[in-house]
MIZAPA-97837 format. One record per residue (C-alpha): residue number from 1; x, y, z. Coordinates in steps of 0.5 Angstrom, whole numbers. Example, Ala and Ser with C-alpha at 12.3 -4.5 7.8 and 13.67 -1.06 7.14 Angstrom:
<nodes>
[node 1 [25 -9 16]]
[node 2 [27 -2 14]]
</nodes>
This chain:
<nodes>
[node 1 [-148 55 33]]
[node 2 [-148 62 31]]
[node 3 [-143 62 26]]
[node 4 [-141 70 27]]
[node 5 [-138 67 34]]
[node 6 [-134 62 30]]
[node 7 [-131 67 25]]
[node 8 [-130 72 31]]
[node 9 [-126 67 35]]
[node 10 [-121 65 29]]
[node 11 [-120 72 27]]
[node 12 [-118 74 34]]
[node 13 [-115 68 37]]
[node 14 [-112 63 32]]
[node 15 [-106 67 30]]
[node 16 [-104 71 35]]
[node 17 [-98 71 40]]
[node 18 [-99 66 45]]
[node 19 [-104 68 50]]
[node 20 [-100 64 55]]
[node 21 [-95 70 55]]
[node 22 [-100 75 55]]
[node 23 [-101 79 61]]
[node 24 [-109 80 60]]
[node 25 [-114 79 54]]
[node 26 [-118 84 51]]
[node 27 [-125 85 54]]
[node 28 [-128 83 47]]
[node 29 [-124 77 47]]
[node 30 [-127 75 54]]
[node 31 [-134 76 52]]
[node 32 [-133 72 45]]
[node 33 [-130 66 49]]
[node 34 [-136 66 54]]
[node 35 [-141 66 49]]
[node 36 [-137 60 45]]
[node 37 [-137 57 52]]
[node 38 [-145 57 53]]
[node 39 [-146 54 46]]
[node 40 [-150 47 45]]
[node 41 [-145 43 42]]
[node 42 [-148 36 43]]
[node 43 [-155 33 43]]
[node 44 [-156 27 48]]
[node 45 [-158 20 44]]
[node 46 [-163 17 49]]
[node 47 [-166 12 44]]
[node 48 [-160 7 42]]
[node 49 [-158 1 45]]
[node 50 [-151 4 46]]
[node 51 [-154 9 51]]
[node 52 [-160 5 54]]
[node 53 [-156 -2 56]]
[node 54 [-153 -2 63]]
[node 55 [-147 -4 65]]
[node 56 [-141 -3 70]]
[node 57 [-137 0 64]]
[node 58 [-130 2 63]]
[node 59 [-127 2 56]]
[node 60 [-130 6 50]]
[node 61 [-127 4 43]]
[node 62 [-129 7 36]]
[node 63 [-127 2 31]]
[node 64 [-130 0 24]]
[node 65 [-130 -8 26]]
[node 66 [-133 -10 19]]
[node 67 [-130 -5 14]]
[node 68 [-136 -2 12]]
[node 69 [-133 5 13]]
[node 70 [-138 7 19]]
[node 71 [-135 6 26]]
[node 72 [-138 1 31]]
[node 73 [-137 2 38]]
[node 74 [-134 -3 43]]
[node 75 [-135 -2 51]]
[node 76 [-132 -6 56]]
[node 77 [-135 -8 63]]
[node 78 [-131 -10 69]]
[node 79 [-134 -11 76]]
[node 80 [-130 -16 80]]
[node 81 [-135 -22 79]]
[node 82 [-134 -21 71]]
[node 83 [-139 -18 66]]
[node 84 [-140 -19 59]]
[node 85 [-137 -14 54]]
[node 86 [-141 -10 49]]
[node 87 [-140 -9 42]]
[node 88 [-145 -4 38]]
[node 89 [-145 -5 30]]
[node 90 [-147 2 26]]
[node 91 [-152 1 21]]
[node 92 [-149 6 17]]
[node 93 [-155 11 18]]
[node 94 [-153 13 25]]
[node 95 [-156 7 29]]
[node 96 [-153 1 33]]
[node 97 [-155 -6 34]]
[node 98 [-152 -10 40]]
[node 99 [-148 -16 38]]
[node 100 [-150 -22 42]]
[node 101 [-147 -28 39]]
[node 102 [-140 -27 38]]
[node 103 [-134 -29 43]]
[node 104 [-132 -22 44]]
[node 105 [-138 -21 48]]
[node 106 [-139 -27 52]]
[node 107 [-132 -27 56]]
[node 108 [-136 -26 63]]
[node 109 [-129 -23 65]]
[node 110 [-127 -17 70]]
[node 111 [-125 -12 64]]
[node 112 [-122 -6 64]]
[node 113 [-118 -3 58]]
[node 114 [-118 -5 50]]
[node 115 [-114 -3 44]]
[node 116 [-116 -5 37]]
[node 117 [-111 -5 31]]
[node 118 [-110 -10 25]]
[node 119 [-105 -15 29]]
[node 120 [-104 -20 23]]
[node 121 [-104 -14 17]]
[node 122 [-110 -18 14]]
[node 123 [-114 -11 13]]
[node 124 [-119 -12 19]]
[node 125 [-118 -9 26]]
[node 126 [-117 -15 32]]
[node 127 [-118 -13 39]]
[node 128 [-114 -14 46]]
[node 129 [-118 -13 52]]
[node 130 [-115 -13 59]]
[node 131 [-117 -16 65]]
[node 132 [-116 -14 73]]
[node 133 [-117 -19 79]]
[node 134 [-111 -23 77]]
[node 135 [-114 -26 71]]
[node 136 [-111 -27 64]]
[node 137 [-112 -22 58]]
[node 138 [-116 -23 52]]
[node 139 [-114 -23 45]]
[node 140 [-119 -24 39]]
[node 141 [-118 -24 31]]
[node 142 [-123 -21 26]]
[node 143 [-125 -25 20]]
[node 144 [-126 -19 16]]
[node 145 [-134 -19 17]]
[node 146 [-134 -16 25]]
[node 147 [-134 -23 27]]
[node 148 [-128 -25 32]]
[node 149 [-125 -32 34]]
[node 150 [-121 -32 41]]
[node 151 [-114 -33 42]]
[node 152 [-113 -38 47]]
[node 153 [-105 -40 46]]
[node 154 [-99 -36 47]]
[node 155 [-96 -32 53]]
[node 156 [-100 -25 51]]
[node 157 [-107 -29 53]]
[node 158 [-104 -33 59]]
[node 159 [-100 -28 63]]
[node 160 [-104 -27 69]]
[node 161 [-104 -20 72]]
[node 162 [-108 -14 74]]
[node 163 [-108 -10 68]]
[node 164 [-111 -3 67]]
[node 165 [-111 -2 59]]
[node 166 [-106 -3 53]]
[node 167 [-104 0 47]]
[node 168 [-102 -3 40]]
[node 169 [-96 1 37]]
[node 170 [-90 -1 32]]
[node 171 [-84 1 36]]
[node 172 [-79 -2 31]]
[node 173 [-82 0 25]]
[node 174 [-82 -7 22]]
[node 175 [-90 -6 19]]
[node 176 [-93 -10 25]]
[node 177 [-96 -7 31]]
[node 178 [-93 -9 38]]
[node 179 [-97 -9 45]]
[node 180 [-96 -6 51]]
[node 181 [-100 -7 58]]
[node 182 [-100 -3 64]]
[node 183 [-101 -7 71]]
[node 184 [-103 -3 77]]
[node 185 [-103 -9 83]]
[node 186 [-100 -15 84]]
[node 187 [-92 -15 81]]
[node 188 [-94 -8 78]]
[node 189 [-89 -10 73]]
[node 190 [-92 -8 66]]
[node 191 [-92 -13 60]]
[node 192 [-89 -12 53]]
[node 193 [-90 -16 47]]
[node 194 [-87 -16 40]]
[node 195 [-91 -18 34]]
[node 196 [-87 -24 30]]
[node 197 [-93 -24 25]]
[node 198 [-99 -29 24]]
[node 199 [-102 -26 30]]
[node 200 [-96 -29 35]]
[node 201 [-94 -24 40]]
[node 202 [-87 -26 44]]
[node 203 [-86 -23 51]]
[node 204 [-80 -18 52]]
[node 205 [-76 -19 58]]
[node 206 [-70 -15 62]]
[node 207 [-71 -8 59]]
[node 208 [-74 -2 64]]
[node 209 [-81 -2 61]]
[node 210 [-82 -9 64]]
[node 211 [-78 -9 70]]
[node 212 [-80 -2 73]]
[node 213 [-85 -3 79]]
[node 214 [-91 2 79]]
[node 215 [-98 3 80]]
[node 216 [-99 4 72]]
[node 217 [-106 6 69]]
[node 218 [-105 9 62]]
[node 219 [-100 8 56]]
[node 220 [-98 12 50]]
[node 221 [-94 10 44]]
[node 222 [-93 17 41]]
[node 223 [-87 20 38]]
[node 224 [-85 26 43]]
[node 225 [-79 28 39]]
[node 226 [-81 27 32]]
[node 227 [-75 23 30]]
[node 228 [-79 17 27]]
[node 229 [-81 12 32]]
[node 230 [-86 12 38]]
[node 231 [-83 13 45]]
[node 232 [-87 10 51]]
[node 233 [-90 14 56]]
[node 234 [-93 11 62]]
[node 235 [-98 14 67]]
[node 236 [-98 12 74]]
[node 237 [-103 13 80]]
[node 238 [-101 13 88]]
[node 239 [-97 19 88]]
[node 240 [-92 15 83]]
[node 241 [-88 19 78]]
[node 242 [-90 18 71]]
[node 243 [-85 14 66]]
[node 244 [-82 16 60]]
[node 245 [-78 11 55]]
[node 246 [-74 14 49]]
[node 247 [-74 10 43]]
[node 248 [-67 9 40]]
[node 249 [-69 4 35]]
[node 250 [-68 -3 34]]
[node 251 [-72 -5 41]]
[node 252 [-67 -1 45]]
[node 253 [-71 4 50]]
[node 254 [-67 9 55]]
[node 255 [-71 11 61]]
[node 256 [-71 19 62]]
[node 257 [-72 22 69]]
[node 258 [-71 29 68]]
[node 259 [-76 32 63]]
[node 260 [-82 36 67]]
[node 261 [-87 31 65]]
[node 262 [-84 25 69]]
[node 263 [-82 29 76]]
[node 264 [-89 30 79]]
[node 265 [-92 25 84]]
[node 266 [-100 25 83]]
[node 267 [-105 20 82]]
[node 268 [-105 20 75]]
[node 269 [-110 16 71]]
[node 270 [-110 18 64]]
[node 271 [-105 21 59]]
[node 272 [-107 25 52]]
[node 273 [-103 27 47]]
[node 274 [-105 32 42]]
[node 275 [-102 39 38]]
[node 276 [-106 44 42]]
[node 277 [-102 50 39]]
[node 278 [-101 48 32]]
[node 279 [-94 48 32]]
[node 280 [-93 41 30]]
[node 281 [-91 37 36]]
[node 282 [-95 33 41]]
[node 283 [-97 37 48]]
[node 284 [-99 33 54]]
[node 285 [-105 33 58]]
[node 286 [-105 29 65]]
[node 287 [-112 27 68]]
[node 288 [-111 26 76]]
[node 289 [-115 24 81]]
[node 290 [-116 28 88]]
[node 291 [-111 33 85]]
[node 292 [-111 39 79]]
[node 293 [-110 36 72]]
[node 294 [-104 38 68]]
[node 295 [-103 41 61]]
[node 296 [-96 41 58]]
[node 297 [-93 45 52]]
[node 298 [-88 41 48]]
[node 299 [-82 45 47]]
[node 300 [-78 40 43]]
[node 301 [-73 35 45]]
[node 302 [-76 32 51]]
[node 303 [-77 39 54]]
[node 304 [-84 41 57]]
[node 305 [-87 47 60]]
[node 306 [-93 48 64]]
[node 307 [-99 51 62]]
[node 308 [-102 54 68]]
[node 309 [-107 60 66]]
[node 310 [-112 56 63]]
[node 311 [-119 53 66]]
[node 312 [-116 46 66]]
[node 313 [-110 47 71]]
[node 314 [-114 51 76]]
[node 315 [-119 47 79]]
[node 316 [-119 40 83]]
[node 317 [-121 34 80]]
[node 318 [-123 27 80]]
[node 319 [-121 25 73]]
[node 320 [-120 18 70]]
[node 321 [-120 19 62]]
[node 322 [-119 25 57]]
[node 323 [-120 26 49]]
[node 324 [-118 31 44]]
[node 325 [-122 33 38]]
[node 326 [-124 39 34]]
[node 327 [-131 39 36]]
[node 328 [-133 45 33]]
[node 329 [-128 44 27]]
[node 330 [-125 51 28]]
[node 331 [-118 48 27]]
[node 332 [-116 47 34]]
[node 333 [-116 41 39]]
[node 334 [-121 41 44]]
[node 335 [-121 37 50]]
[node 336 [-126 33 54]]
[node 337 [-125 29 61]]
[node 338 [-129 24 65]]
[node 339 [-129 24 73]]
[node 340 [-131 19 78]]
[node 341 [-130 16 85]]
[node 342 [-132 21 90]]
[node 343 [-135 19 97]]
[node 344 [-141 17 94]]
[node 345 [-142 24 90]]
[node 346 [-145 24 83]]
[node 347 [-140 28 79]]
[node 348 [-140 32 72]]
[node 349 [-135 31 66]]
[node 350 [-132 37 63]]
[node 351 [-131 40 56]]
[node 352 [-126 45 55]]
[node 353 [-125 50 48]]
[node 354 [-119 51 45]]
[node 355 [-118 58 43]]
[node 356 [-112 56 38]]
[node 357 [-106 57 42]]
[node 358 [-107 52 47]]
[node 359 [-111 56 52]]
[node 360 [-117 52 54]]
[node 361 [-124 55 57]]
[node 362 [-129 51 61]]
[node 363 [-136 50 57]]
[node 364 [-141 50 63]]
[node 365 [-148 48 60]]
[node 366 [-147 44 54]]
[node 367 [-151 37 55]]
[node 368 [-145 33 55]]
[node 369 [-143 36 62]]
[node 370 [-149 36 65]]
[node 371 [-150 29 66]]
[node 372 [-148 26 73]]
[node 373 [-145 19 75]]
[node 374 [-138 16 75]]
[node 375 [-135 16 68]]
[node 376 [-129 12 66]]
[node 377 [-127 12 59]]
[node 378 [-129 17 53]]
[node 379 [-128 17 46]]
[node 380 [-129 22 40]]
[node 381 [-131 19 33]]
[node 382 [-136 21 27]]
[node 383 [-141 15 27]]
[node 384 [-145 18 22]]
[node 385 [-140 21 17]]
[node 386 [-142 28 17]]
[node 387 [-135 31 19]]
[node 388 [-137 33 26]]
[node 389 [-134 29 32]]
[node 390 [-139 25 36]]
[node 391 [-138 23 44]]
[node 392 [-139 16 48]]
[node 393 [-137 16 55]]
[node 394 [-137 9 59]]
[node 395 [-140 10 66]]
[node 396 [-139 5 72]]
[node 397 [-143 2 77]]
[node 398 [-146 8 82]]
[node 399 [-149 6 89]]
[node 400 [-149 -1 87]]
[node 401 [-153 -1 81]]
[node 402 [-150 -1 74]]
[node 403 [-152 5 69]]
[node 404 [-153 6 62]]
[node 405 [-147 9 58]]
[node 406 [-147 16 55]]
[node 407 [-148 18 47]]
[node 408 [-148 25 45]]
[node 409 [-149 27 37]]
[node 410 [-145 33 35]]
[node 411 [-150 38 33]]
[node 412 [-145 41 28]]
[node 413 [-144 48 24]]
[node 414 [-142 51 18]]
[node 415 [-135 50 19]]
[node 416 [-131 45 14]]
[node 417 [-127 39 15]]
[node 418 [-124 33 12]]
[node 419 [-123 25 15]]
[node 420 [-117 21 13]]
[node 421 [-117 14 13]]
[node 422 [-110 11 12]]
[node 423 [-108 4 10]]
[node 424 [-101 2 11]]
[node 425 [-97 -2 6]]
[node 426 [-90 -2 8]]
[node 427 [-92 0 15]]
[node 428 [-97 -3 19]]
[node 429 [-104 -4 16]]
[node 430 [-108 0 21]]
[node 431 [-102 6 20]]
[node 432 [-101 6 28]]
[node 433 [-96 12 29]]
[node 434 [-97 15 22]]
[node 435 [-97 23 23]]
[node 436 [-101 27 18]]
[node 437 [-100 35 17]]
[node 438 [-105 39 14]]
[node 439 [-104 46 11]]
[node 440 [-110 51 10]]
[node 441 [-112 58 10]]
[node 442 [-117 59 16]]
[node 443 [-120 66 16]]
[node 444 [-115 69 12]]
[node 445 [-109 66 16]]
[node 446 [-104 60 14]]
[node 447 [-106 54 19]]
[node 448 [-102 48 20]]
[node 449 [-105 42 24]]
[node 450 [-102 35 26]]
[node 451 [-105 29 28]]
[node 452 [-102 22 30]]
[node 453 [-106 16 29]]
[node 454 [-106 12 36]]
[node 455 [-109 6 38]]
[node 456 [-110 9 45]]
[node 457 [-112 16 46]]
[node 458 [-113 16 53]]
[node 459 [-114 11 59]]
[node 460 [-119 6 57]]
[node 461 [-120 10 51]]
[node 462 [-119 10 43]]
[node 463 [-121 15 39]]
[node 464 [-123 14 31]]
[node 465 [-117 12 28]]
[node 466 [-119 16 22]]
[node 467 [-115 23 22]]
[node 468 [-120 28 23]]
[node 469 [-119 36 22]]
[node 470 [-123 42 22]]
[node 471 [-121 47 17]]
[node 472 [-126 53 19]]
[node 473 [-128 57 13]]
[node 474 [-122 54 8]]
[node 475 [-125 53 1]]
[node 476 [-119 48 0]]
[node 477 [-114 44 3]]
[node 478 [-107 47 1]]
[node 479 [-103 41 3]]
[node 480 [-103 34 6]]
[node 481 [-97 31 8]]
[node 482 [-97 24 11]]
[node 483 [-91 21 15]]
[node 484 [-92 14 15]]
[node 485 [-88 9 20]]
[node 486 [-84 6 15]]
[node 487 [-81 13 13]]
[node 488 [-85 14 7]]
[node 489 [-87 21 6]]
[node 490 [-93 22 2]]
[node 491 [-96 29 0]]
[node 492 [-103 31 -3]]
[node 493 [-105 38 -6]]
[node 494 [-111 42 -7]]
[node 495 [-115 37 -3]]
[node 496 [-123 39 -3]]
[node 497 [-126 39 4]]
[node 498 [-132 36 7]]
[node 499 [-130 29 5]]
[node 500 [-127 22 7]]
[node 501 [-121 20 4]]
[node 502 [-118 13 4]]
[node 503 [-111 14 3]]
[node 504 [-106 8 2]]
[node 505 [-99 8 3]]
[node 506 [-96 10 -4]]
[node 507 [-90 5 -5]]
[node 508 [-89 8 -12]]
[node 509 [-89 15 -13]]
[node 510 [-87 17 -5]]
[node 511 [-80 17 -3]]
[node 512 [-78 12 3]]
[node 513 [-73 15 8]]
[node 514 [-66 11 8]]
[node 515 [-66 13 16]]
[node 516 [-70 17 21]]
[node 517 [-74 23 18]]
[node 518 [-72 30 19]]
[node 519 [-73 33 26]]
[node 520 [-73 40 27]]
[node 521 [-73 44 33]]
[node 522 [-73 52 34]]
[node 523 [-72 56 41]]
[node 524 [-73 60 44]]
[node 525 [-80 60 43]]
[node 526 [-83 66 43]]
[node 527 [-77 70 41]]
[node 528 [-76 77 41]]
[node 529 [-70 77 36]]
[node 530 [-65 71 36]]
[node 531 [-68 64 33]]
[node 532 [-64 58 34]]
[node 533 [-66 53 29]]
[node 534 [-63 46 29]]
[node 535 [-65 39 26]]
[node 536 [-62 32 27]]
[node 537 [-61 29 19]]
[node 538 [-61 22 17]]
[node 539 [-56 20 12]]
[node 540 [-59 22 5]]
[node 541 [-54 27 2]]
[node 542 [-59 32 0]]
[node 543 [-58 40 0]]
[node 544 [-63 43 5]]
[node 545 [-68 49 4]]
[node 546 [-70 53 10]]
[node 547 [-76 57 9]]
[node 548 [-80 62 14]]
[node 549 [-87 64 12]]
[node 550 [-92 69 15]]
[node 551 [-99 68 18]]
[node 552 [-102 69 11]]
[node 553 [-97 65 7]]
[node 554 [-92 70 4]]
[node 555 [-85 68 5]]
[node 556 [-80 72 9]]
[node 557 [-74 68 9]]
[node 558 [-71 63 5]]
[node 559 [-64 60 5]]
[node 560 [-61 54 2]]
[node 561 [-55 50 5]]
[node 562 [-51 44 3]]
[node 563 [-52 37 5]]
[node 564 [-50 35 12]]
[node 565 [-51 29 16]]
[node 566 [-52 29 23]]
[node 567 [-53 35 27]]
[node 568 [-55 42 23]]
[node 569 [-55 48 26]]
[node 570 [-57 55 24]]
[node 571 [-58 62 27]]
[node 572 [-63 67 25]]
[node 573 [-64 74 27]]
[node 574 [-72 76 26]]
[node 575 [-71 83 28]]
[node 576 [-66 84 22]]
[node 577 [-71 81 18]]
[node 578 [-75 87 20]]
[node 579 [-82 83 20]]
[node 580 [-88 85 24]]
[node 581 [-89 81 31]]
[node 582 [-94 75 30]]
[node 583 [-93 68 28]]
[node 584 [-89 65 23]]
[node 585 [-88 58 20]]
[node 586 [-81 55 20]]
[node 587 [-80 50 15]]
[node 588 [-74 46 13]]
[node 589 [-74 40 8]]
[node 590 [-69 36 4]]
[node 591 [-73 34 -2]]
[node 592 [-75 27 2]]
[node 593 [-77 29 9]]
[node 594 [-79 36 12]]
[node 595 [-82 39 18]]
[node 596 [-85 45 21]]
[node 597 [-85 49 27]]
[node 598 [-89 55 29]]
[node 599 [-85 61 32]]
[node 600 [-88 67 36]]
[node 601 [-84 73 35]]
[node 602 [-85 79 40]]
[node 603 [-82 85 41]]
</nodes>
């Protein structure tokens, strides 16, 4: 890839006013995006068992099952009569060997989605695989070497259903991952299981997430309102509305029906969450079948706006899955989507490049979008540990014949990166639900990025659990802040790029939160003058520090406030500060917890 284009792209776009609010792009900017969209990001791998073995494939999971520091790949298969699933072990040199003698590849079941996490907190990844056609789902416990024992007892493996996918998430922050399973037929009621320890899951009954009836495809555990616990978002097909359950703590969920992301009635297959505009919160992509896909910007406090002026929102699709990753390491999340099932027609998948503001431009000639067929799950992961995100895609049966899956190796470029491998101690061992925030000077501008660790990145998809950040030309990472599910906040400073860091939750030097961490909201955004700033504060009795940073890191405003519990509010007039139009970072901290938001100031 031409590095000049990478540098020009960042200089022109990464810290501009939000392009979605502009009436036009400069001609030069359009030319640069066009050149970037024609670059070859991937090379197709054709000599690996992962890409030569045929199957009626569904789920893709990049997971390090043997703990050697290199991710392996699990792919499920799901025809009606059943078919063994597949596990490929990474030899640490970028090659894979198919496992043939383990229970996890001898199920013979009609499997769909899968999710991996450390169920029993013993330091390795266990597995849960769901089945359709009213079959029991499957659970496997890892012995630490990548060998699995099937769980045969318990409600979670003796619960007949038409299950589509599943995801682990610690909804009560007790250090044990719980489990949610979606169903699209039969009773159409989803399953929720609470982890009681020692790999024992108990069924949760009588609450909305398991009594609502819908044709559910995908589930996401994600902290939408940044209050320190994971909320629950369920994507439904057959013209049914999506479901959003706010986590109020202690196993209490409140169903929300007013947010914009719950009002449409499409045939939604997949939901993927990622901070596409680097403003510190999680935005949403919905993959729809037989309708346009959708992209939503998170405005805070469960408020969302539609992003319409981007390639992804303006074309009919038959999409089934999706995955966010920074494929070019320029400091923003790009998107891959899969397509399937259109009247016997072979379909191409889609790849979109982010300009740094959440504006996505379609890539039309990369090898990853030239292959045709019917694709299901997809997932990103750095399987050779070179700092660039590779891609695997599951392909389903076409024309009555099984086909091989796709594996694409990232060609890379000169941009820097870091991979953060988190290990919970007070939190669940897999660090599911942790948020990682990273600050670096990229092309002369301060850029904050955020990743949330998730056991299901989309429908039938699980990205590498390691948090990957591209950082462009940054020679040092100024700050890394890890918000663990336990409430512990851990910070690293002056981190060298181009390395993989294993980080254990620090129980000694880090300060645990007494209750929910600080959560910041700013509005309107963009603003031409007045900025309202508010936060819901835990009972910590600590003074507050409010700071506003310019895009080169200079402090343009600072103020201290006395301790307060509950809702804190402040109003700031940017016009009176006499600052130039542009992007600013608003940060609020109390010495234990902190949160940032990116704000666009327009005159």
